[in-house]
PASEBA-1860 file (N, C-alpha, C; in nm, 3 decimals):
! residues 122
1> MPLDEILP> 15.812/8.560/16.399/15.833/8.465/16.506/15.977/8.478/16.557 ~ 15.997/8.506/16.683/16.133/8.520/16.737/16.204/8.386/16.746 ~ 16.335/8.392/16.757/16.417/8.274/16.778/16.432/8.254/16.928 ~ 16.410/8.132/16.974/16.429/8.097/17.115/16.478/7.952/17.116 ~ 16.609/7.935/17.114/16.671/7.804/17.096/16.753/7.769/17.220 ~ 16.727/7.652/17.276/16.805/7.603/17.390/16.906/7.503/17.337 ~ 17.033/7.527/17.367/17.143/7.445/17.315/17.212/7.372/17.430 ~ 17.265/7.253/17.400/17.344/7.184/17.501/17.478/7.256/17.520
9> NDFRAPRE> 17.532/7.250/17.638/17.659/7.315/17.665/17.772/7.219/17.628 ~ 17.799/7.209/17.498/17.908/7.125/17.452/17.962/7.178/17.319 ~ 18.056/7.107/17.260/18.126/7.154/17.140/18.034/7.177/17.022 ~ 17.914/7.120/17.024/17.820/7.139/16.913/17.744/7.271/16.918 ~ 17.742/7.334/17.033/17.659/7.452/17.054/17.689/7.568/16.958 ~ 17.814/7.605/16.934/17.837/7.716/16.840/17.783/7.687/16.700 ~ 17.803/7.566/16.651/17.751/7.530/16.517/17.599/7.535/16.516 ~ 17.537/7.481/16.621/17.391/7.483/16.629/17.338/7.627/16.638
17> ARQAVTRF> 17.410/7.714/16.707/17.370/7.855/16.715/17.376/7.920/16.577 ~ 17.483/7.894/16.503/17.495/7.950/16.367/17.380/7.902/16.279 ~ 17.348/7.775/16.287/17.239/7.720/16.206/17.105/7.782/16.245 ~ 17.081/7.796/16.374/16.954/7.854/16.421/16.942/8.000/16.377 ~ 17.050/8.076/16.387/17.049/8.216/16.346/17.024/8.227/16.196 ~ 17.085/8.139/16.118/17.064/8.140/15.973/16.918/8.114/15.939 ~ 16.858/8.012/16.000/16.716/7.981/15.976/16.629/8.099/16.014 ~ 16.658/8.157/16.131/16.577/8.269/16.178/16.585/8.388/16.083
25> LSGAGVPQ> 16.706/8.430/16.047/16.722/8.548/15.962/16.667/8.526/15.822 ~ 16.681/8.406/15.770/16.622/8.376/15.639/16.470/8.388/15.646 ~ 16.412/8.334/15.750/16.267/8.341/15.768/16.217/8.481/15.798 ~ 16.301/8.562/15.861/16.262/8.699/15.897/16.283/8.796/15.782 ~ 16.339/8.748/15.671/16.357/8.834/15.554/16.475/8.928/15.563 ~ 16.573/8.895/15.646/16.693/8.979/15.656/16.821/8.894/15.640 ~ 16.832/8.826/15.526/16.948/8.739/15.507/17.080/8.815/15.498 ~ 17.076/8.946/15.476/17.199/9.024/15.466/17.275/9.028/15.599
33> LIDEAQLL> 17.211/8.992/15.708/17.277/8.993/15.839/17.334/8.857/15.878 ~ 17.315/8.756/15.794/17.352/8.620/15.833/17.499/8.607/15.870 ~ 17.590/8.655/15.787/17.732/8.635/15.814/17.775/8.696/15.947 ~ 17.741/8.823/15.969/17.780/8.889/16.093/17.711/8.825/16.213 ~ 17.583/8.798/16.201/17.508/8.741/16.313/17.558/8.601/16.347 ~ 17.592/8.521/16.247/17.648/8.388/16.273/17.778/8.399/16.352 ~ 17.867/8.487/16.307/17.996/8.503/16.374/17.977/8.547/16.518 ~ 17.892/8.646/16.539/17.873/8.700/16.674/17.803/8.600/16.765
41> ASELVTNA> 17.702/8.532/16.715/17.636/8.430/16.796/17.734/8.320/16.832 ~ 17.815/8.279/16.737/17.913/8.174/16.761/18.013/8.216/16.868 ~ 18.058/8.340/16.864/18.153/8.390/16.965/18.090/8.389/17.104 ~ 17.966/8.440/17.115/17.902/8.445/17.246/17.871/8.306/17.300 ~ 17.829/8.217/17.213/17.800/8.080/17.257/17.928/8.008/17.295 ~ 18.035/8.030/17.221/18.163/7.969/17.257/18.208/8.015/17.395 ~ 18.190/8.143/17.426/18.222/8.192/17.560/18.137/8.123/17.665 ~ 18.010/8.103/17.636/17.923/8.034/17.731/17.968/7.890/17.752
49> VRHAKGPI> 18.007/7.822/17.646/18.055/7.684/17.659/18.180/7.681/17.747 ~ 18.268/7.777/17.729/18.394/7.780/17.805/18.375/7.816/17.951 ~ 18.281/7.904/17.981/18.275/7.963/18.115/18.151/7.928/18.196 ~ 18.058/7.854/18.139/17.933/7.825/18.211/17.905/7.675/18.211 ~ 17.812/7.638/18.292/17.761/7.501/18.292/17.613/7.508/18.261 ~ 17.558/7.400/18.215/17.415/7.397/18.187/17.382/7.448/18.048 ~ 17.255/7.444/18.015/17.212/7.481/17.880/17.237/7.629/17.849 ~ 17.244/7.657/17.720/17.265/7.791/17.668/17.143/7.827/17.584
57> TVRAYVAD> 17.089/7.945/17.605/16.973/7.989/17.530/17.013/8.100/17.435 ~ 16.973/8.085/17.308/16.996/8.188/17.207/16.859/8.243/17.168 ~ 16.845/8.373/17.181/16.720/8.440/17.145/16.750/8.550/17.045 ~ 16.658/8.570/16.952/16.673/8.678/16.855/16.537/8.723/16.807 ~ 16.527/8.850/16.776/16.408/8.906/16.714/16.448/9.033/16.640 ~ 16.365/9.073/16.546/16.389/9.195/16.469/16.281/9.295/16.509 ~ 16.327/9.414/16.549/16.234/9.521/16.587/16.306/9.654/16.579 ~ 16.232/9.757/16.547/16.285/9.894/16.548/16.410/9.910/16.462
65> GFLHLQVC> 16.420/9.834/16.352/16.533/9.846/16.262/16.659/9.774/16.306 ~ 16.649/9.688/16.407/16.764/9.615/16.458/16.732/9.467/16.473 ~ 16.836/9.387/16.455/16.834/9.249/16.501/16.882/9.253/16.644 ~ 16.802/9.203/16.735/16.837/9.194/16.876/16.872/9.048/16.903 ~ 16.994/9.022/16.945/17.043/8.886/16.969/17.089/8.875/17.113 ~ 17.048/8.766/17.181/17.085/8.744/17.320/17.135/8.602/17.337 ~ 17.236/8.586/17.422/17.283/8.454/17.461/17.281/8.451/17.614 ~ 17.210/8.353/17.667/17.192/8.341/17.812/17.258/8.213/17.859
73> DSSADCVP> 17.331/8.223/17.972/17.393/8.105/18.032/17.384/8.116/18.183 ~ 17.434/8.016/18.252/17.421/8.010/18.398/17.539/8.069/18.473 ~ 17.627/8.140/18.406/17.747/8.192/18.473/17.728/8.336/18.517 ~ 17.640/8.356/18.614/17.613/8.491/18.662/17.736/8.556/18.724 ~ 17.834/8.477/18.765/17.954/8.530/18.830/18.068/8.556/18.733 ~ 18.047/8.534/18.603/18.154/8.550/18.503/18.103/8.643/18.393 ~ 18.137/8.770/18.404/18.087/8.868/18.307/18.188/8.885/18.192 ~ 18.140/8.924/18.075/18.231/8.939/17.961/18.330/9.052/17.982
81> QRREAGTD> 18.454/9.026/17.945/18.558/9.126/17.956/18.644/9.122/17.831 ~ 18.679/9.238/17.783/18.767/9.246/17.666/18.909/9.214/17.710 ~ 18.973/9.127/17.634/19.112/9.090/17.660/19.202/9.148/17.552 ~ 19.325/9.169/17.587/19.425/9.206/17.488/19.495/9.078/17.445 ~ 19.448/9.020/17.335/19.505/8.896/17.287/19.637/8.923/17.216 ~ 19.736/8.838/17.242/19.863/8.848/17.173/19.850/8.800/17.030 ~ 19.946/8.835/16.948/19.939/8.798/16.807/19.940/8.647/16.786 ~ 19.997/8.572/16.878/20.002/8.426/16.866/19.888/8.356/16.940
89> DEGGRGIE> 19.806/8.429/17.014/19.696/8.369/17.089/19.589/8.316/16.995 ~ 19.539/8.197/17.026/19.433/8.140/16.944/19.296/8.193/16.981 ~ 19.282/8.248/17.098/19.152/8.300/17.143/19.168/8.436/17.205 ~ 19.060/8.484/17.267/19.065/8.610/17.338/19.020/8.731/17.259 ~ 18.960/8.708/17.142/18.917/8.820/17.058/18.765/8.831/17.043 ~ 18.692/8.746/17.111/18.547/8.741/17.093/18.476/8.870/17.127 ~ 18.503/8.925/17.244/18.435/9.049/17.284/18.482/9.165/17.198 ~ 18.607/9.164/17.155/18.655/9.267/17.063/18.575/9.262/16.932
97> LVEKLSNR> 18.549/9.143/16.881/18.466/9.129/16.761/18.325/9.181/16.786 ~ 18.269/9.147/16.900/18.134/9.195/16.934/18.133/9.347/16.937 ~ 18.233/9.408/17.000/18.241/9.554/17.006/18.250/9.617/16.868 ~ 18.329/9.557/16.781/18.354/9.617/16.650/18.242/9.595/16.550 ~ 18.174/9.481/16.559/18.074/9.448/16.457/17.931/9.485/16.494 ~ 17.901/9.493/16.622/17.763/9.526/16.660/17.747/9.676/16.675 ~ 17.623/9.722/16.666/17.597/9.864/16.686/17.600/9.901/16.833 ~ 17.559/9.807/16.916/17.568/9.824/17.061/17.559/9.685/17.123
105> WGYRVTEH> 17.612/9.673/17.243/17.608/9.545/17.311/17.620/9.570/17.461 ~ 17.591/9.467/17.535/17.604/9.476/17.680/17.568/9.344/17.743 ~ 17.553/9.347/17.874/17.512/9.226/17.945/17.436/9.266/18.070 ~ 17.361/9.172/18.119/17.293/9.192/18.247/17.297/9.059/18.322 ~ 17.303/9.071/18.451/17.314/8.954/18.537/17.187/8.944/18.620 ~ 17.132/8.824/18.625/17.018/8.797/18.711/17.068/8.711/18.827 ~ 16.979/8.669/18.909/17.018/8.588/19.024/17.091/8.460/18.984 ~ 17.048/8.398/18.874/17.104/8.268/18.836/17.163/8.263/18.696
113> SKIVWLDL> 17.168/8.375/18.626/17.215/8.369/18.488/17.277/8.501/18.444 ~ 17.336/8.494/18.326/17.392/8.612/18.262/17.337/8.615/18.120 ~ 17.300/8.733/18.073/17.251/8.752/17.937/17.343/8.852/17.869 ~ 17.408/8.807/17.763/17.489/8.896/17.680/17.405/8.927/17.557 ~ 17.391/9.055/17.525/17.304/9.095/17.415/17.381/9.186/17.319 ~ 17.332/9.190/17.198/17.387/9.282/17.099/17.279/9.318/16.999 ~ 17.300/9.430/16.934/17.209/9.478/16.829/17.287/9.501/16.701 ~ 17.230/9.456/16.590/17.282/9.483/16.457/17.176/9.558/16.379
121> RV> 17.214/9.669/16.319/17.118/9.745/16.238/17.080/9.665/16.115 ~ 16.950/9.662/16.087/16.901/9.590/15.969/16.930/9.673/15.845
END
């Protein structure tokens, strides 16, 4: 059963995303991915909270040897960009983490939304 969770766009969303991902991966029999998937889902959802309005959707499924994770928000005009965060910056490292920890990632824009996706090898 895939994960399809709609989260409110507020400070609770990253925590709720981590909890949903944990439940999903435990049920899917791949608990070894929980730590990385929690971190990456939290980063993508935090970006959505910062840059979008409206609900955030977290989707995940396991297929072809990968965990496929997607975060969808309403900010079709704000695409993910890697920043060079300074050593004292509190933020700005989310996409860098996604690049380093996932096997592949990307995004696609629809008329009214943006979907950021990533794959983790099982």
